[in-house]
Each structure stands twice: as structure tokens, then as C-alpha cells.
N, C-alpha and C positions, 0 to 999 in steps of 0.2 A: 079620331075622336068624333063622337056624334055631336050634332048641333046642340042638343039639349045639354049635354055635358059641358060643352064649350061655354054656353051661356051661363051655366051654373058656376063654372070656374071664374069667368070674368066678373060675375056678381060678387063672388067670394073675395076676389082680389080688391075690388072696389070698396067693399065693406071694410076690409083691413086698412086700406089707405085712408078711408074716412075716419076711422078710429084714431089712426096716427095723427091725422090733421087736427082732430078735436083735441087730442092730448097736447100737441104742439101749440095750438092757439091758447089753450088754458095756461100752459107754462109761460107763454109770451105775455099774457095778461098779468099773471102774478109777478113776473120779472119787471114789467113796466110800472106796476103798482108799487112794488118795493123800492125801485130806484127813484120814483117820484117822492115817496115818503122820505127817503134818505136825503134827497135834494132839499125838501122843505125843512127837515130837521137841521141840516147844515145852515140854512138861511136863518132859522130861528136862533140857533146857538151863536152864530157869528154876528148876526145883525142885531 
């Protein structure tokens, strides 16, 4: 494999990983937001 191809390959993999990371962090934010709302809702209903 030529150096240029190798660099392109590494860059491509890194981009894919970044996309996965972004998706995961967005999902994490949504999950924590939803669970926070459920917690507040329980407190309001029971308290």
C-alpha cells in the first residue's frame, strides 16, 4: 500500500469513528434528558 493510500484509509476510518461518536453522544444526551424528565415527573406526581 502506498503512503498516500494509507493516509486516505486512516482518514476515512477516523471520519467513520467520529460519526459513530457523534451519534452515540446525541443518543446519550437524549437518554439523560428523557430520564431526567421522568424523574421530575415522578417527583411532581408523588410529591
